[in-house]
C-alpha beads as a LAMMPS data file, in Angstrom:
LAMMPS data file: protein, C-alpha beads

180 atoms
179 bonds

1 atom types
1 bond types

-500.0 500.0 xlo xhi
-500.0 500.0 ylo yhi
-500.0 500.0 zlo zhi

Masses

1 110.0

Atoms # bond

1 1 1 114.399 -416.513 -71.923
2 1 1 111.776 -413.821 -70.684
3 1 1 109.197 -415.666 -68.317
4 1 1 106.017 -414.799 -66.723
5 1 1 104.839 -416.320 -63.665
6 1 1 101.282 -415.073 -63.073
7 1 1 99.096 -416.273 -60.438
8 1 1 96.147 -415.627 -58.630
9 1 1 95.860 -416.799 -54.873
10 1 1 93.025 -416.008 -52.425
11 1 1 94.161 -418.332 -49.710
12 1 1 97.971 -418.507 -50.206
13 1 1 98.358 -421.904 -51.614
14 1 1 98.877 -421.022 -54.902
15 1 1 100.921 -418.095 -53.708
16 1 1 103.332 -420.641 -51.971
17 1 1 103.691 -422.714 -55.262
18 1 1 104.140 -419.535 -57.536
19 1 1 107.088 -418.329 -55.396
20 1 1 108.860 -421.874 -55.449
21 1 1 108.252 -421.908 -59.343
22 1 1 109.986 -418.183 -59.242
23 1 1 112.640 -419.512 -56.740
24 1 1 113.863 -422.339 -59.312
25 1 1 113.311 -420.473 -62.622
26 1 1 115.711 -417.979 -60.825
27 1 1 118.292 -420.212 -59.948
28 1 1 118.722 -421.304 -63.352
29 1 1 119.328 -417.719 -64.582
30 1 1 116.190 -416.919 -66.404
31 1 1 114.423 -413.424 -66.534
32 1 1 111.588 -413.612 -64.522
33 1 1 108.402 -411.485 -63.836
34 1 1 106.288 -412.687 -60.707
35 1 1 103.115 -410.876 -60.734
36 1 1 100.256 -411.484 -58.688
37 1 1 97.045 -410.878 -59.961
38 1 1 94.953 -408.401 -57.609
39 1 1 92.890 -406.624 -60.620
40 1 1 91.094 -407.241 -63.751
41 1 1 93.038 -404.549 -64.904
42 1 1 96.534 -405.917 -65.245
43 1 1 97.915 -404.456 -68.475
44 1 1 100.385 -406.589 -69.851
45 1 1 101.298 -407.570 -73.580
46 1 1 101.547 -411.710 -73.314
47 1 1 103.419 -411.774 -76.369
48 1 1 106.655 -409.902 -74.957
49 1 1 107.446 -413.484 -73.133
50 1 1 108.888 -416.672 -74.249
51 1 1 107.783 -418.860 -71.410
52 1 1 104.589 -418.528 -68.915
53 1 1 103.676 -420.303 -65.862
54 1 1 100.337 -419.225 -65.068
55 1 1 98.375 -420.553 -61.945
56 1 1 95.042 -420.223 -59.758
57 1 1 93.538 -421.779 -57.075
58 1 1 90.396 -423.660 -57.953
59 1 1 87.183 -421.976 -57.204
60 1 1 83.670 -423.979 -58.116
61 1 1 86.010 -425.952 -60.963
62 1 1 87.207 -422.474 -62.244
63 1 1 90.336 -420.197 -61.670
64 1 1 89.431 -417.122 -59.309
65 1 1 87.277 -414.252 -60.595
66 1 1 89.954 -412.082 -61.318
67 1 1 91.670 -414.381 -63.469
68 1 1 88.566 -415.021 -65.390
69 1 1 88.067 -411.659 -65.969
70 1 1 91.742 -410.663 -66.789
71 1 1 91.681 -413.589 -69.260
72 1 1 88.173 -412.089 -70.702
73 1 1 89.792 -408.815 -71.237
74 1 1 92.852 -410.301 -72.884
75 1 1 90.864 -412.397 -75.301
76 1 1 88.708 -409.569 -76.269
77 1 1 92.313 -407.385 -76.790
78 1 1 94.128 -410.091 -78.838
79 1 1 91.016 -411.054 -80.875
80 1 1 90.811 -406.975 -81.799
81 1 1 94.565 -407.276 -82.818
82 1 1 94.009 -410.274 -84.835
83 1 1 96.518 -412.285 -82.698
84 1 1 94.056 -414.922 -82.192
85 1 1 93.334 -416.710 -85.779
86 1 1 91.813 -419.623 -87.268
87 1 1 93.431 -422.992 -86.585
88 1 1 95.785 -421.477 -83.940
89 1 1 99.460 -421.615 -85.479
90 1 1 102.013 -422.191 -83.343
91 1 1 104.129 -419.235 -82.071
92 1 1 107.891 -420.376 -82.796
93 1 1 109.725 -420.643 -79.003
94 1 1 106.771 -419.602 -76.694
95 1 1 105.519 -422.161 -74.593
96 1 1 103.364 -422.303 -71.363
97 1 1 102.608 -424.285 -68.047
98 1 1 99.157 -423.843 -66.574
99 1 1 98.806 -424.819 -62.717
100 1 1 96.332 -424.884 -60.052
101 1 1 96.153 -425.899 -56.409
102 1 1 92.885 -427.153 -55.197
103 1 1 91.132 -429.389 -52.303
104 1 1 88.832 -431.632 -54.523
105 1 1 86.944 -432.503 -51.699
106 1 1 84.166 -433.911 -53.811
107 1 1 85.404 -435.484 -56.824
108 1 1 89.165 -435.023 -56.497
109 1 1 91.351 -433.612 -59.505
110 1 1 88.113 -433.677 -61.563
111 1 1 87.417 -430.704 -59.792
112 1 1 90.694 -428.961 -61.160
113 1 1 90.797 -430.138 -64.428
114 1 1 88.222 -427.356 -65.985
115 1 1 90.152 -424.657 -63.979
116 1 1 93.839 -425.670 -65.888
117 1 1 91.784 -426.263 -69.335
118 1 1 90.039 -422.809 -69.224
119 1 1 93.136 -420.740 -68.361
120 1 1 95.311 -422.759 -71.110
121 1 1 92.835 -421.986 -73.701
122 1 1 93.757 -418.422 -74.218
123 1 1 97.696 -419.214 -74.677
124 1 1 96.462 -422.298 -77.071
125 1 1 94.350 -419.849 -78.988
126 1 1 97.432 -417.167 -79.131
127 1 1 99.638 -420.352 -80.649
128 1 1 101.453 -420.737 -77.408
129 1 1 102.130 -424.523 -76.701
130 1 1 100.720 -425.743 -73.522
131 1 1 103.705 -428.236 -72.218
132 1 1 102.274 -428.577 -68.805
133 1 1 99.022 -428.627 -66.948
134 1 1 100.210 -429.003 -63.181
135 1 1 97.613 -429.848 -60.265
136 1 1 98.893 -429.530 -56.532
137 1 1 96.573 -430.302 -53.456
138 1 1 95.865 -427.371 -51.148
139 1 1 94.456 -427.382 -47.852
140 1 1 91.036 -425.456 -47.449
141 1 1 90.726 -422.110 -46.268
142 1 1 88.777 -420.269 -44.241
143 1 1 88.162 -421.869 -41.111
144 1 1 84.514 -422.828 -41.917
145 1 1 85.898 -425.240 -44.739
146 1 1 88.599 -426.542 -42.743
147 1 1 86.791 -430.012 -42.362
148 1 1 86.936 -430.114 -46.033
149 1 1 90.531 -430.794 -45.504
150 1 1 90.245 -433.840 -43.649
151 1 1 87.090 -435.249 -44.718
152 1 1 87.224 -435.293 -48.383
153 1 1 87.874 -437.666 -51.313
154 1 1 91.832 -437.152 -51.302
155 1 1 91.767 -437.592 -47.395
156 1 1 93.815 -435.703 -45.057
157 1 1 95.555 -432.409 -46.805
158 1 1 95.956 -430.313 -43.871
159 1 1 99.178 -428.417 -44.572
160 1 1 99.105 -428.797 -48.112
161 1 1 101.006 -427.905 -50.206
162 1 1 103.793 -429.289 -48.118
163 1 1 107.455 -429.328 -48.483
164 1 1 106.984 -432.929 -50.453
165 1 1 104.767 -430.768 -52.969
166 1 1 107.440 -428.140 -53.435
167 1 1 109.955 -430.485 -54.018
168 1 1 107.630 -431.748 -56.684
169 1 1 107.416 -428.360 -58.009
170 1 1 110.857 -427.918 -58.102
171 1 1 111.572 -431.105 -60.076
172 1 1 109.193 -430.012 -62.655
173 1 1 110.330 -426.394 -63.212
174 1 1 113.864 -427.554 -63.436
175 1 1 113.191 -430.309 -65.416
176 1 1 111.304 -428.125 -68.140
177 1 1 113.753 -425.434 -68.252
178 1 1 116.529 -427.414 -68.503
179 1 1 115.123 -429.412 -71.689
180 1 1 114.302 -426.326 -73.412

Bonds

1 1 1 2
2 1 2 3
3 1 3 4
4 1 4 5
5 1 5 6
6 1 6 7
7 1 7 8
8 1 8 9
9 1 9 10
10 1 10 11
11 1 11 12
12 1 12 13
13 1 13 14
14 1 14 15
15 1 15 16
16 1 16 17
17 1 17 18
18 1 18 19
19 1 19 20
20 1 20 21
21 1 21 22
22 1 22 23
23 1 23 24
24 1 24 25
25 1 25 26
26 1 26 27
27 1 27 28
28 1 28 29
29 1 29 30
30 1 30 31
31 1 31 32
32 1 32 33
33 1 33 34
34 1 34 35
35 1 35 36
36 1 36 37
37 1 37 38
38 1 38 39
39 1 39 40
40 1 40 41
41 1 41 42
42 1 42 43
43 1 43 44
44 1 44 45
45 1 45 46
46 1 46 47
47 1 47 48
48 1 48 49
49 1 49 50
50 1 50 51
51 1 51 52
52 1 52 53
53 1 53 54
54 1 54 55
55 1 55 56
56 1 56 57
57 1 57 58
58 1 58 59
59 1 59 60
60 1 60 61
61 1 61 62
62 1 62 63
63 1 63 64
64 1 64 65
65 1 65 66
66 1 66 67
67 1 67 68
68 1 68 69
69 1 69 70
70 1 70 71
71 1 71 72
72 1 72 73
73 1 73 74
74 1 74 75
75 1 75 76
76 1 76 77
77 1 77 78
78 1 78 79
79 1 79 80
80 1 80 81
81 1 81 82
82 1 82 83
83 1 83 84
84 1 84 85
85 1 85 86
86 1 86 87
87 1 87 88
88 1 88 89
89 1 89 90
90 1 90 91
91 1 91 92
92 1 92 93
93 1 93 94
94 1 94 95
95 1 95 96
96 1 96 97
97 1 97 98
98 1 98 99
99 1 99 100
100 1 100 101
101 1 101 102
102 1 102 103
103 1 103 104
104 1 104 105
105 1 105 106
106 1 106 107
107 1 107 108
108 1 108 109
109 1 109 110
110 1 110 111
111 1 111 112
112 1 112 113
113 1 113 114
114 1 114 115
115 1 115 116
116 1 116 117
117 1 117 118
118 1 118 119
119 1 119 120
120 1 120 121
121 1 121 122
122 1 122 123
123 1 123 124
124 1 124 125
125 1 125 126
126 1 126 127
127 1 127 128
128 1 128 129
129 1 129 130
130 1 130 131
131 1 131 132
132 1 132 133
133 1 133 134
134 1 134 135
135 1 135 136
136 1 136 137
137 1 137 138
138 1 138 139
139 1 139 140
140 1 140 141
141 1 141 142
142 1 142 143
143 1 143 144
144 1 144 145
145 1 145 146
146 1 146 147
147 1 147 148
148 1 148 149
149 1 149 150
150 1 150 151
151 1 151 152
152 1 152 153
153 1 153 154
154 1 154 155
155 1 155 156
156 1 156 157
157 1 157 158
158 1 158 159
159 1 159 160
160 1 160 161
161 1 161 162
162 1 162 163
163 1 163 164
164 1 164 165
165 1 165 166
166 1 166 167
167 1 167 168
168 1 168 169
169 1 169 170
170 1 170 171
171 1 171 172
172 1 172 173
173 1 173 174
174 1 174 175
175 1 175 176
176 1 176 177
177 1 177 178
178 1 178 179
179 1 179 180
């Protein structure tokens, strides 16, 4: 199975999760491309992959701006290529997990749900089955936002994602890949 793990991380929280996902994928013997999104000019044919892990931090309820920009570019490309069709027929054997890291200081996980749904829509429109939507807590960066890590709705989230969070990541990755 050819797998893409594409992520955007402004603060390193999502990078930590993405690296654990990749470690677990490789330990199961799958072909993996790990890519950190740094530009909207990423040239990549998504349809060359069988499985996707796509992640971003959450910034004002959405994925990071570079992720939004590359998704807009891909959406336009796949519409022009005729790959996005009415009723979004499923592509056999292609699946995706969409994940994020979030702080949720104000309303908890509700701040993260729109970001994951946003990223998932491109894959759903391409006919790729979304088999997981994962949300992992991550502390706030930079220093001026640190008070949100201890005073928000989620309680004290300093140091997260932590080893317990990463063990959960591992269990999810292994569970999904072993079930396919």
